N, C-alpha and C positions, 0 to 999 in steps of 0.2 A: 593622300594622307590627311587626316585631320588630328592634330595634337591638341593638348589642353590649352584652353585660353589663359592669358595672363591674370584677368580679374580674379579676386578673391573666391575661393570656393566654400561652399558651406561646410562647417567643420565636421569631421567624423564623429567627434565626440558629442556634438550637439543633436545628432539624430535621436529622436524619441522612440523608445521601444526597438522593435526589430532585433532583439539579442541574437537570434539564430543567424540572421543575415550578416550581422556584423562580425560574429564569431566566424562563421564560414569564410568571410572574406579574409580575415586576419589568418586564419589557419593556412589558407593558400598563400598568403603573403610570407608566412614563416617557411613554408615548404611547397614551392610551385608543383612539385611531383604529385601532390595530391590529385591534380587533374582538372583543377577549375572549379567555378561554382555556377550553377543554373539557378536564377532567381525567378520563380513563378509567381504571379500575382496580378491583381486587379490593376487598372489603371489609377494613377495618382497616389501611390503608395511609397514614394521616395526611393524607388529601386534604383534609378539612375543617379539620383543624389547621393546616396550611400557609396556607390561604386567610384564616382568621381572624386568623392572625399578621400577614399582609401589612398589614391595616389600621392597625396601631399604627405602621407606618413611614411613613405617608403624612403630609405636613405638614399643620399645622392650617390651617383656612380663615377668611379673613376673608368676612363676609356682610352684606347689608343687614339691619339690625335689624328683626325682625318680619316679614321676608319668608319665606313658607312654602315658597318654591322655592329657597332658598339662593343668590341671586343675589350675584355678585361686586360689591362697591361700587365697584371701579375700571372695571368695564365691565358694568353690569347688562343684563339682557335686555330689549330694548325692548318685546317682547310678553309680559312676565311678567304673569300674571293679578293679581298683587297690585300691579302698577305703574299708571302710571309712576312711577319712583322719582325722588326730587330729584338734582339735579346733585352735591350733597355730603351723601349719606345718613349717617344714623347707622350706626355699625359695630358688629358683634358677632363675636366669635372662637368657634370650636367645633372640636373634632376631626373629621377626615373620617369619615363614618359607613359602618358596615358593615351593610348592610340585607339582611336574609335573605327570600327569597320561599318560603313554605311550599308544598308540593306541592298542597295543597287550596285555594289561593288562587283567588279568582273575578276575572274581568275587570275589575270595577269596583274591586276592591281593588288591583289592579295599576296601572290608568291613572287611576283616580279616577272620580267620579260626581257627579250632582246631589245637593246637600244637601237631602235629601227634607223634613226637618223645616222648614227655613227656606223652602223653596219653598211649603210648604203654610201655614205659619203667618205668614209675612211677604209672600208673593207675589212672592219674589225668586228668580231663576234662579242661586243660588249654587253654586259648584264646590268639592268636597271633593277635595283632592289625594290621589293614590295612592302606591304604593311607589315608581314611577319618579321622582316629585318628590322623595321623601325621599333617593333615592340620588344625586341630582344632585351631582356633583363628589366622589362617595365610590366605594364598591364595592357592587356588587349581586350577591349570591350566592345561587345556586340549587342546593341539594343534590338529588340524584336528578332531574336535569333531564330524564332520559328518561322519567320517570313523569309529568312535566307535559303537560297537554294541548296539543296541537299548535298551536292558535290562540293560546294564551298565549305559547308559544315564538316564534312569528312576531311578536307584538307586541313581545317583548322584543328580539329581534335587529333589527327595524325601528328601535326607538328608539336602540339601541347603534350603529347603522349611520349614522343621520341626526344624532344628538345632540339630537334633539327628540322630545317626545311630543306627538302630535296626537290629541285627543279629540273625537269627533263622536257624542254619544249623550245620551240623556235630554233632549234640546232644549238642551244645552250644546256650545258650540263653543269649544274651548281649545287653545291651543299654548304649550308651555313647554320651557324648556331641559331636557334630560336626558342629561347627559354622565357617563358612569360607567364604571368597570372591571367588566366583566361576566365572571363566573366561574361555570361549570356543572361540576358533578361528577356522575359516573354509574358504576354497576356494570353492565358489559355483560351479567352474568348475569341481570339483571332486565329486560332488553329494550334495543333499540337506537333510536337516533334515526334518522329517515329521512334518507338522503343529502342531500336538499334542505336539511335544517335542519343537518346536520353542516357543509355548505358555508358556513353563514353565520357560524360561529365562526372567528375569525381564526386561532387556533392550537389545536393539539390535543396533549396530553401522555399518554402511557401510563404508569401507575404501577403497579409490582409490589414486592411485599415482597422484600427481599434474601435470597438463599439463603446469604450468607456468615454464618458463625456470629459472627465478631467484630462485624459490623454489626448483627446482631440484638440482640447482648448489649448493645451500646451504646445502642440504641433503647429497650431495656427499662430500663436503668439510669437514663437521662435522664427517661423518663416517670414512673418511680417517684419520682425526686428531685423533680420538679416538683409531683407530688401530695402529697409530704410536706411541702414547704416552698415554695409557689409564689413568695413574695416573694424569698426567698433564691436560688433557682434562677434567676429572672429577673435578679437583680442580678449574678449570674456572667456573663451575656451582655449586660450593659448596654452595654459599650464596643463590642462588635460591633454591636449594634443601632444604636447612635448613629452609628457609621461607615457601615453600610448606609444609614440614613435620609439621611445628608449626601451620600453618593454618589448617592442617588436624586434629591435635590433638585437637585444640580448637573447630573445628566443631563437632568432635565426642563427646566432653563434653557437647555441647549445644544442640545437637539434641533432647535429651530427653525432654527438656523445650520448644521446638518449637511447637506452637499451630496451628491447622488446622481449621479455623472457618467454621461454616456451609455453609457460601456462597461459599467457595471454594470447599467444599464437593460436593455441588450442581452443581458447574461448572464442576468438574471432571465427576460426573455421567451423566451430559448433553452431554459432549464431547464423553464419551464412548457410550452412547445410540445413538449419531448422527452417529458415525462411525459403529454402528452395531456389536460391538466386542461380541464374545461368553463369557458368564460367567461373573464372578465378579473379576477375577484375575487382569484384566486391572485397574480397579478402585483402587484396594488395591496397586498395583504397583505405579500407578501415585501419589497416596497419599503419600506413603512413599518416593518416589523420590522427590516430591515437598517439603516435610519437610526437606530432606536432602540438597536440593539446598538452602533453606532458611538458614539453619545452616551454610553452606559453605559461604553464602553472610553475615553471621553476623546478620540475622534477627531472631526475636523472634516469628514471625507469618508468615504463608504462604500467598503469594499474587499471583495475577493472572499470573504474569510472571514466578514464580516458577511452577505453573501449566502447562503453555505452554512449558516450557523447558522439564518437565517431560513427558508430552504427546508426544512430538516429538521423544523422545527416547523410549517410551514404546509401542506406537502403530503400528509402521510401519509392524513388523512381525506378529501382531495379525490381521491384515486385510487379511492375506492370508487363502483363503478357500479351494484352490485346489492345488494339487501337482504341477501344471504347472504354478501357479500364482508367480510372483515375489513380495517379500516383498517391501513395498514402502508407502510413505505418501506424499500427496500434502500438502505443508505448507500453500498454499494460502487457501486451504479447512479447514486446521485447524484453521487458523485465523478467517475465517468466522465463524466456529463453535463456537470459543470463543466469538466472538461479539454477535452471536445470543444467546448465553447462558446469556448474560447480562439481556436480556428481560425476562428471566424465573427465575431470582434470587429473593429471597424474601427479600426485603429491611429491613424487621423488625428482619431478623435473626442476632443476635449478636455473637461474638466470644464465645465459651464455657468459663465458669469461671474457670474451673479447668484444669490443666496441664494434657494433655492426656497421657504423659509418653511415653518413647522411645520403649517399648516392643510390643506395638499393633498399629503400624503406618500403613497406607495404602501403597500400592506399588506404584512404579514409580521412575524415575530417570530423574534429569534435565539435560539439555544440551544446554546453550544458544549458539546460532551460532555467536553471536557478540563478543565472547571473544577470543582473540588471544592467541597463544601458549606462548607468552612472557609477557602477562599481569601481571601475578603473578604466573609464574610457570604454570603447567598444570591447566586447569580450573577444579574445583573440585565441588563435589556434597556436599549436606548437608543432612544427613539421615532425614528421615521423620517420625515423630511421629505419632499423631493422632490415638488415640486408638478407636474412634468410627468408626463404619462401615460407608461407604459413604452414605450420605443422599438419600433420595428417589429420583429416577431419574425424572427430570422434563419432562412435555410433550414434546414429540418430534414433530417439526412442519412437516406438510405434505410434505414440499418441501425438506425434508432431503435427503442427496445424497444417491442414491441407482441406481444401473445401471452405465452408462458410466460416470456420473458426480459425483459419491459419494460412497456409501457403500461399504463394503468389496465385493471383487469379481469383482469390476468394472475395467474398462480398465486402471485406473490410477494404479491399484495394479499389473499390469504386466500380468493379464490374457489373453490368446491368443484366446480363443474361441469367435467366432462371435455369435451374438444373435441367440438363438434357435428358435425365431419365424419368420424366414425369409424363408418361403418354397419355394419361387421362385427366390431367389437370385443366383448369380453366385457362386455355391458351389464347383465345381471341373472342371474348364475350363480344356481342354485337348483333345477337338475333333479335334484339329489342331496340326500340327507339332510345337514342342517347347512351347506349352501352359503351363503356370504356374498353379499349383493347388492352388485354394483358399479355405482354410477350412472354410466352411460356416456353414451350418446346420449340424454339426457333434457333437455338444454338447451332445445332448440326446443320439446319437449313441455310442460315445465312453464311456459314463457313463453306458451303458447297457452291455458292453462287460465284460464278468465275466469268461470266459473260462480259466481255469489253465492248463498249459502245464508243464510237468515235464521231466527231463532227467532220463531214467530207470537206475536201478542199485544203488549202494551205493557209493557216493563220499567222498571227504575229503576237500572240498574247504572253501572259505570264508564264515562266518556265514551269513545266509539269511533266506528265507522262501519259497523257491521253491521245490527243490529236496531233496530226503533222503541223509544223510551224516553222517559220523562219527565226532562227535563235542565234545568240552570240556563241553557244557552244553546241557542237553536234558535228555530224559528218558533213565534209565539203561536198556540195553537189554541182557547183559551177563557179566560174569566174565573172565578175562584172567589171565594167569599165572605170568605175570610181576608185580612187586610191583608198588604202586602208587607214582607218583612225588608229590602230594599234598593230603591233607586230604579228599577234595571233591572226590578224585578218588578212595578212598578205597571202595571196596565191602566188607561190614562187614560180612554178612552171609557166604560168601565163605572163607573169612579169618578164621572165627571161625571153619568152617568144616575142613579146611586144618590143623589147629593147634590141633584140638581135639584129633586125635589118637595118638599124640606124648606126652601127658601130663605125662604118667607114667615114659616113658623113660627120660623125663626131670626133674623128681624128684619133681613134683607138690604135696604138702602136705596139702595145705589149699585153700580157696576161690581164684578166680581170675584165668585167663588163661595165661599161659606162651607162649608168642607168639615170634617166631624168624623172622628175616626179610624174609626168605625163604617162610613163610606162607602168606605173604601179597598178595592179589589179587586185581587186578585193575579192576573198573567197566567200561565196554565199553559202551559209551553212543551213542545215535543216535538222531539227530536233523534234521535241515534243512539248506541247503547252498544256497548261491546265485549263479547264473550262468551267463555265457556271452550269452545274447539272441541277436543273430545277425538276423536282419530283411532284407530279400531279397525282393525287391519290383519291380514287372514288371510294368514299366511306359511307355511301348510302345504303339503304335497306336491302338492295339487290346483291350487295357485297358482304352482308353482314353474316352470312353462314359461318360457323366457327371455323371449320376446316379451311374455307376459302380465305378468310382474313389471316389466319395463321400463316398460310402459304404467301399471302401478299406481304405480310410483315417480315417474313423471312426473306422474301425477294428484295424488299427494300433495304433491309438490314446488309444484306450481301452486296447490293449496289452501293450502299453507304461506305461499306469497307473498302470497295473498289476506288470510290472517290477519294477517300482518305489517302489511299496509297498512291493516287495519281495527282495529289496536291490540287484537287478541284475546290472551288467554292460550291456550296449546296444550298438549296432552298426547298421548302416544302409548302405545297398549295393543296388544301383538301376541300371536297365538295360534298355536301349532305343536306338533307332537311331543306332543300330549296335555296341554299346559299353557298358561296364559296368564300373561303378565307385563306390568308396568308398565314400559315401555322408557323413558319420559321423564315424570317427575311434571309436573303442570300448571306451566307457566313462562311468563313473558312474552318469554323469549329464543327467538325462532323459529329462529334459525340453529343452537341447540342441538338442536331437533327435527331439523332438516336432518342434522346430524352423526349422530344416533341412526339415522336412517333408512339412512344410508350403510352402516352396519354391520349392517344387518338380516339375519338368518340365515332360511333357509327349509328346508322339507322336513318330512316326518313327517305324522302324521295330523291330523285338523281338529277341534279341541275348540271349536266354535263358541259353544256354550252357556257354556262356561267363560270365553271372551273377552268376552262380553256381561255376565255376572255380575261380572267383574273390573272392567269398565268401570262397572257400577252402584255397586260398592263405591268406586271412585275418585270419582265424581260425589258420592256421599253425603258423603264426607270433605270435598270441596271446598265442598259446600253448607254445611257447618257453619263453614268458615273464611270464606266470602265469600258470604253467603245472597242478596245482591243480584245477583250476576253469573249470568246464566242460561246453561245449558249448550246445547250443539249436539253431537251425537254423529254422527260420519261413519264409517260401516262400509264398509270396502272388502273384498268377499267375493263369491264365486261361488255362494253359499248352500248349499253341501255342508257336511254335518256328519257325521263318523265317530265322535266321542267323546261319550258321554252325560254329562249333569251328574251322574248318580248310577248306580251299578252296575245293570245290567239295564235301564236305561231306553232311550227311543227318542231317538237323538242330534238327529234333526230336530225332533220334537216338544218336546224340552227346549230347543232353541234358540229355538223360537217361543214357549215359555212365558217364557223369560228376556227376550225382546224385549217380551213383554206387561207385565213388571215394570217395565221401562224406561218404557213408555207410562204405567203407573199412577203412576210418580214424576213425571210432567210433563216428561219429557226429549224433546226434539225430535229425531228420528232421520232422518238421510238415509243411504239403502243405495245404495252404487255397486255396480251389478252388473258384476262383472268377468268373467263367463261369456263364453266365446268358441267359435268353431268353428260347423260347420253344425247339429250336433245340440245343442240347448239344453234344459236341464231346467227352467228358469224357476223355481228355488228362491227367488231373491232377492225376487221380488214378494210371495208370501205372507208371507215374514219381515218385509218392510217394512209389510205390512198388519197383522201382529201387534204391530209397534211403533208403529203409528199414525203413521208418517212417509211420506216419499216415497222413490220408487226412480228412479235415473237410470242409464243404461248408461255404461259406461266411455268408450266412443267418443263419447258426447255432451259430454264435457268438452273440447271444443275451441272455438275462437272461433266457428266457424260453427254448431256444435250448440248453443251457449249462446244465441246469437241466437234461434233457433227456440224453445228451451225458454222463454226469458224472455217471448217474444211469447205463447205458449200460456198461461203462468202468469197473464199480465196479463189475457188475454182471460177466463180462468176466474174471476178475482177480480171482474172487472167483471160477469159474468154472475151471480155469487153476490150482489153488491151490489144488482143489479137485482131 
């Protein structure tokens, strides 16, 4: 666990700009049911500073004295593992906690686990709380949430949505309250979250450094002043902080009484239908956030402006349908949808006569863009009540946005694929020297690519979904002699077998097993790891035929999609015109690789050996940075070579020697044979043999071809095992 340090924090009200960020944080503070905030932005934009500053604004908490789960003495959790609590328990007061979840945290650290020491020494199944229990009624902050393993993100978001953590592991069955404000920050350059996980965050905010000179000067001035005199700087903003904290407390008290009229529920449903978002989570989030914004503004009912603010923060990341799409929302399009909604509202609908209550509001978070950072401290939200489900969706006009001007997956959302119905468009220019590849009709191609390549053997790299590896989470394959570092690592059957022969010598006289530390056995687990997938693409003149480069582009996009889903790092080396270059250094941002591929230039001679040697140098450098991440090299070429590695050399022989060097380095290679036509030289096969890798044909990278290849590979492995 890591809780907030005692030294002074940078004041929330002193953050310059970032109005949407501050508003989204405050809306969640008013009503945590909104579902948390995902803050996306480039490095050095005060994302972490703003989140840590928010904790100081939260009111102090009354807790049951001695309760490890922070129960409210006025309404203790009936299922609290430390309960049952008495009717009038002793009270303790403490500040709301800011709990930070490290990227390297394990599942048992997050949700808690069996207290192994007490279990073995006292024979009791005692539960050791995790970070979710520590964060109850406070803030749970995950920096670089995109680098956190997916199954931990799932656990986090499940707890945030339900307000409870359920633990079923290590022989322990526990459920405890876990209501917290969830904030995740990420730098998209280091990799994206899967769309399914993006959708689980209530609101999202995009943060960028201001390009205004005056704003940048003020940011620098305030930061230096804070570092020189933290106490004095904090005192300068004490009044603003007090005012914001008081406004926050008032909004939290008011949110339960905020009404969401049926007309606004219809407006929310219309907007969500217009933007073609999946599921009902967006409707619920917008409803809760709109109510939160109304409470923050001091209103007792939601109005159209509250809905607009909430939709602007809740919809951008829900329009993303493809891993290569960028989250985004055209505000002019949103305004048009809100205007169109007016024509579909039922004028006879009156506000509901009864208070909906704060516990069943709809989702969403407001964030007006016209509020400045200094208007009243950070702009804040107002939690949203509304206990009814959103009204039935109004009819959607036939001209609703879809395609380039509207719905999800349109050009406005950041998708890069050209329309898939342009069979005759310029899809892969490259029949001339220096021609740029245009990714045209590749959408259907790269969606069909399904071949899974793996690195042979057993690794121990970063968690992922590609190659076999020893992991902290996964199926148990055997027991080892060393004792476990945590309860989840204990191999219970092997431990019992190790202790059983010594019971008489240890003086056992009754039930129970006398276990010594030397008896403990660790469970060795096997799961999957992410790899470094380095694409080496032949972009020379021999590959520049339009149809061939279209197919190659589609293949690489399909493999990139696969790498995205399997949590790999990717890099791109291209070779053409006598030279090889690192077009994309290894990165976790697969969309960045797609962007580089879109600007790939073709033409010229074929320095195949140079491309392989460049790839070898890149992999050697990466091995020094991250020795545990095993590489997978995917070479897309027709096998032709026209440029030797040294003057006077044989280009083809040099290429095969370079491939042999990769094999000697232990790099697993896959050669995708891009040769086409009736006359084939078959140069890719001996190249793959020299690399000690496998060769597949480009036309095998289709859904049908993949099924046949996988069946053959499984049969071959079974034969070898027999």
